[in-house]
C-alpha positions in Angstrom: -0.1 0.2 -0.1 2.5 2.3 0.7 4.8 1.6 -2.6 1.1 2.3 -4.0 0.8 5.9 -2.2 4.5 6.8 -3.2 3.3 6.5 -6.7 1.2 8.4 -7.2 2.4 11.1 -4.6 5.0 11.1 -7.3 2.7 11.0 -10.4 1.0 13.9 -9.2 4.0 15.7 -8.2 5.1 15.8 -11.7 2.1 16.2 -13.1 1.9 19.8 -11.2 5.3 20.4 -12.4 5.0 19.4 -15.6 1.6 20.8 -16.5 3.1 24.6 -17.4 5.6 22.9 -19.6 3.4 21.2 -21.5 1.0 24.4 -22.1 4.0 26.8 -22.6 4.1 28.5 -26.2 -0.1 26.7 -26.8 -1.4 30.2 -26.6 -4.4 30.3 -29.0 -5.0 34.0 -30.9 -7.8 36.0 -29.9 -10.8 35.6 -32.5 -11.1 39.4 -32.8 -9.4 42.5 -31.8 -11.0 45.5 -30.5 -11.3 48.3 -33.6 -10.1 46.1 -35.9 -11.8 44.2 -38.6 -11.1 39.6 -38.6 -10.8 38.9 -42.0 -10.8 35.6 -43.1 -8.3 34.0 -46.2 -10.9 34.9 -48.5 -11.5 38.3 -47.6 -8.2 38.8 -47.0 -7.6 37.5 -51.0 -10.3 40.4 -51.7 -8.2 43.2 -49.9 -4.9 42.1 -51.0 -6.8 42.4 -54.9 -7.8 45.5 -54.1 -4.1 46.6 -53.5 -4.4 46.8 -50.1 -1.5 46.8 -47.6 -0.3 43.9 -46.0 2.2 43.9 -43.1 3.6 40.5 -42.1 4.8 41.0 -38.6 6.3 37.5 -38.6 10.3 37.3 -37.3 13.0 37.5 -39.8 13.5 33.9 -39.8 9.8 32.9 -41.1 9.6 36.4 -43.5 12.9 35.0 -45.6 11.4 31.5 -45.9 8.2 32.9 -47.2 5.4 35.5 -47.4 2.4 36.7 -49.0 3.4 38.8 -51.9 3.9 42.7 -51.7 4.0 42.6 -48.2 6.0 44.7 -46.2 7.9 42.7 -43.1 7.3 45.0 -39.4 8.5 42.4 -37.1 6.5 42.8 -34.0 9.7 42.6 -31.8 12.3 44.8 -33.7 10.6 46.8 -36.2 7.3 47.7 -35.5 6.3 51.3 -34.5 3.8 54.0 -35.2 6.7 55.6 -36.7 7.5 52.6 -39.5 4.0 52.1 -39.7 2.9 55.5 -40.6 6.0 55.3 -43.2 3.8 53.0 -45.1 0.6 54.0 -44.5 -1.5 57.0 -43.7 -3.7 56.5 -40.5 -6.9 55.8 -42.3 -5.5 53.5 -45.1 -6.4 49.8 -45.1 -4.1 47.2 -43.7 -4.1 43.7 -43.0 -2.0 42.2 -40.2 -1.2 38.9 -40.6 1.7 36.1 -38.7 1.9 32.5 -38.4 -1.5 31.7 -37.8 -4.0 30.9 -34.9 -0.8 29.8 -32.7 0.9 33.2 -33.6 0.0 35.7 -30.9 1.8 38.1 -32.8 -0.6 39.9 -35.4 -3.4 40.0 -32.7 -0.9 42.2 -30.7 0.0 44.1 -33.5 -3.5 44.9 -34.5 -3.9 46.2 -31.1 -1.1 48.4 -31.1 -2.0 49.8 -34.2 -5.7 50.6 -33.3 -4.3 52.4 -30.3 -1.6 54.3 -32.3 -5.0 55.7 -34.4 -4.5 53.4 -37.0 -8.5 53.4 -38.1 -8.8 50.3 -41.2 -7.2 47.6 -39.6 -7.8 44.5 -40.4 -6.7 41.5 -38.6 -6.0 38.3 -40.6 -6.1 35.7 -37.9 -5.4 32.7 -39.8 -2.3 34.1 -41.4 0.4 33.0 -44.1 -0.1 29.4 -43.6 -4.0 29.6 -44.6 -2.8 32.1 -47.7 0.2 29.5 -48.2 -2.3 26.7 -48.3 -5.3 28.3 -50.1 -2.5 28.6 -53.4 -2.6 32.7 -53.4 0.3 34.9 -54.1 3.8 34.1 -51.9 7.2 35.2 -52.6 
């Protein structure tokens, strides 16, 4: 009986220790961002066809591996600021912000920042580059 108790205690303690490690990096991006318009892949493509600016907020490694054609990279950790966005667009111009899909928090965080800086026509493309590429849309 003592062996079983010790075993169960060990399993319980290990599960408490490892639980945070299991879920680290498993954040799911929000479905919406206040002040931004969430768009599907099809809606993003329509905006692309209209010539709307696409802003890629992914890290350099991801950008270099492939991106939506004609997108501008403003890596959220190193390049994104009110000044860098203002150099690319006016505050009321439309822009689509994207990253690596629903497990990537960069696009939602970037959209929140853009809205807080007074950009009024931000599209949050939650599904991001993986969905765009899977749909067979233009990439470079």
